[in-house]
C-alpha positions as CSV (number, residue, x, y, z in Angstrom):
1,M,27.6,14.5,8.1
2,K,27.0,11.0,6.9
3,S,27.0,7.6,8.5
4,L,28.7,4.8,6.6
5,Y,25.9,2.2,6.7
6,N,23.0,3.8,8.5
7,F,20.5,6.6,7.7
8,I,20.4,9.5,10.0
9,I,16.8,10.5,10.8
10,K,14.9,12.8,13.1
11,P,11.3,12.3,14.4
12,C,8.4,14.2,12.8
13,G,7.2,16.0,15.9
14,E,8.1,14.5,19.3
15,R,9.5,11.1,20.2
16,Y,6.2,9.9,21.6
17,N,2.7,10.4,20.2
18,N,0.9,10.3,23.5
19,K,-1.2,13.5,23.3
20,V,-4.7,13.9,21.8
21,K,-6.6,17.1,21.3
22,V,-10.1,17.0,22.8
23,Q,-12.0,20.1,21.8
24,E,-9.6,22.9,22.9
25,K,-7.7,20.9,25.5
26,E,-4.8,18.5,25.2
27,L,-5.1,15.2,26.8
28,I,-2.1,13.0,27.7
29,I,-3.1,9.4,27.0
30,N,0.1,7.6,28.2
31,T,2.8,8.6,30.6
32,K,4.9,5.4,30.5
33,I,8.0,5.4,28.3
34,E,8.1,1.6,28.1
35,S,4.9,1.3,26.0
36,H,5.9,0.9,22.3
37,L,2.3,1.7,21.2
38,F,2.8,5.4,21.7
39,V,6.3,5.8,20.3
40,N,6.5,8.0,17.2
41,K,7.1,6.0,14.0
42,K,7.2,8.8,11.5
43,A,10.6,10.5,10.7
44,V,12.4,12.6,8.2
45,V,15.7,11.5,6.6
46,V,18.5,13.9,7.4
47,A,21.4,11.9,5.7
48,T,21.7,8.7,3.6
49,P,24.4,6.0,4.0
50,A,27.7,6.7,2.3
51,A,28.4,3.0,1.6
52,F,25.6,2.4,-0.9
53,K,23.0,4.0,-3.1
54,T,19.4,4.0,-2.1
55,D,16.0,5.2,-3.4
56,V,15.4,6.9,-0.1
57,K,16.6,10.5,-0.3
58,V,17.3,13.3,2.2
59,G,14.0,15.0,3.2
60,D,11.9,11.9,2.6
61,E,9.2,11.1,5.2
62,V,9.7,7.5,6.4
63,Y,7.9,5.1,8.8
64,V,10.4,3.3,11.0
65,H,10.6,0.7,13.8
66,H,9.3,1.9,17.2
67,N,12.5,1.1,19.1
68,I,14.5,3.9,17.3
69,F,13.0,6.8,19.3
70,R,12.0,4.8,22.4
71,R,13.5,5.5,25.8
72,Y,14.0,2.9,28.5
73,Y,15.2,2.5,32.1
74,D,18.6,0.9,32.7
75,I,19.4,-1.6,35.4
76,K,19.8,1.2,37.9
77,G,16.5,2.8,37.0
78,K,17.9,5.7,35.1
79,E,16.1,6.8,31.9
80,K,18.2,6.3,28.8
81,N,18.0,6.9,25.1
82,S,17.9,3.9,22.7
83,G,21.1,2.7,21.3
84,T,20.3,4.4,18.0
85,Y,20.4,7.9,19.5
86,F,23.1,10.0,17.8
87,K,22.8,13.7,19.1
88,D,20.5,16.7,19.0
89,N,17.3,14.7,18.3
90,L,19.1,12.7,15.5
91,Y,19.1,8.9,15.3
92,F,20.8,6.2,13.3
93,C,18.5,3.9,11.4
94,D,19.4,0.7,9.6
95,S,17.9,0.2,6.2
96,S,15.9,-2.8,7.4
97,Q,14.1,-0.6,10.0
98,I,12.5,1.6,7.4
99,Y,9.1,0.3,6.4
100,M,7.9,3.0,4.1
101,Y,9.1,6.1,2.4
102,N,7.0,8.7,0.5
103,N,4.0,6.3,0.6
104,K,6.1,3.5,-1.1
105,C,6.9,0.3,0.8
106,H,10.6,-0.3,1.4
107,L,12.3,-3.6,0.9
108,D,9.8,-6.5,1.4
109,Y,7.4,-4.7,3.7
110,C,3.7,-4.1,2.9
111,F,0.7,-2.5,4.8
112,V,-2.7,-4.1,5.3
113,S,-5.9,-2.5,6.4
114,P,-7.9,-4.7,8.9
115,I,-11.5,-5.5,8.0
116,K,-14.7,-5.3,10.1
117,Q,-16.0,-8.4,11.8
118,M,-19.1,-9.5,10.0
119,D,-20.0,-12.5,12.3
120,S,-22.7,-11.2,14.7
121,F,-21.8,-13.8,17.3
122,N,-18.2,-12.7,17.6
123,T,-17.4,-9.8,20.0
124,S,-14.2,-8.7,18.2
125,K,-14.5,-5.6,16.2
126,E,-12.2,-6.8,13.4
127,Q,-11.6,-10.2,11.7
128,E,-8.4,-11.7,12.9
129,H,-5.7,-12.1,10.4
130,F,-7.8,-10.8,7.5
131,G,-7.2,-7.6,5.7
132,I,-7.1,-5.5,2.5
133,L,-3.7,-4.9,1.0
134,K,-3.3,-1.1,1.1
135,Y,0.4,-0.6,0.1
136,S,2.1,-3.3,-1.8
137,N,5.7,-3.8,-2.9
138,S,7.4,-5.0,-6.1
139,S,7.7,-8.7,-5.0
140,L,4.0,-8.9,-4.2
141,E,3.1,-7.0,-7.4
142,R,5.1,-9.6,-9.4
143,A,3.0,-12.3,-7.8
144,G,-0.2,-10.5,-8.8
145,L,-1.0,-9.0,-5.4
146,L,-2.0,-5.4,-6.0
147,P,-3.5,-2.9,-3.5
148,G,-7.1,-3.8,-2.8
149,A,-6.5,-7.5,-2.6
150,L,-8.2,-9.4,0.2
151,V,-5.6,-11.3,2.1
152,I,-5.0,-13.5,5.2
153,F,-1.8,-13.0,7.1
154,T,0.1,-15.1,9.6
155,P,-0.5,-14.6,13.4
156,N,1.7,-12.2,15.3
157,S,3.3,-10.9,12.1
158,E,1.7,-7.4,12.1
159,F,2.9,-4.1,13.6
160,E,0.3,-1.4,14.1
161,F,0.8,2.0,12.4
162,I,-1.3,5.1,11.9
163,I,-0.7,6.4,8.4
164,E,-2.6,9.5,7.3
165,G,-5.2,8.9,10.0
166,E,-5.8,5.3,9.1
167,R,-4.8,2.3,11.2
168,L,-2.8,-0.2,9.2
169,Y,-0.7,-3.3,9.9
170,C,2.9,-3.5,8.6
171,M,4.3,-6.9,7.8
172,K,6.7,-8.7,5.4
173,S,5.7,-10.1,2.1
174,N,6.1,-13.7,3.2
175,D,3.6,-13.1,6.1
176,I,0.8,-12.8,3.5
177,A,-0.4,-16.4,3.5
178,I,-3.5,-16.5,1.3
179,T,-5.5,-14.3,-1.1
180,H,-9.3,-14.4,-1.2
181,E,-12.0,-13.5,-3.6
182,Y,-14.3,-10.7,-2.3
183,K,-17.7,-11.8,-1.0
184,G,-18.9,-8.2,-1.3
185,N,-19.6,-7.5,2.3
186,E,-16.0,-6.8,3.5
187,K,-15.5,-3.4,5.0
188,E,-12.3,-1.8,6.2
189,Y,-12.1,-1.4,10.0
190,N,-10.8,2.0,11.0
191,P,-11.6,3.0,14.5
192,S,-12.5,6.6,15.3
193,W,-9.4,7.2,17.5
194,A,-7.1,6.6,14.5
């Protein structure tokens, strides 16, 4: 079974990540299907496209766009699968909707770790639009931006992901606006719930 232009994937676990284990009990933290924050973004590749070659292989773990596994209510109020649903917990996924595979960034995507707010007069826990480049890609590396670089990114360009227990922002390469020299007091901000 192969799709001509799309990957076929299945979620790692369930479609939604809305359960947290607290001591020995399971707590449901969200019951709405509309919220994109709790949609599972981690998947496994079941089949690759037949029309072109790709570095992403069958069995690779990938991080994908949240709308692939998302459910919604139609105009009559009936719960529906997304348009990417294929069958039996399998989904179609366009190449541009894969952000990372096997801890390598796909296409022109990168991942940035937010940093702690150091201004004692600011109530925000993290510095807006500042971060540390965690996972780079080939175009950023050619420009000299390697993992660990302190960067500023454009507003509203980031998507939140939890990767290996760490909260990261996914964005495109051209959303990285400026690189900075370290002052020495920058710390990654990773909340305890991640």
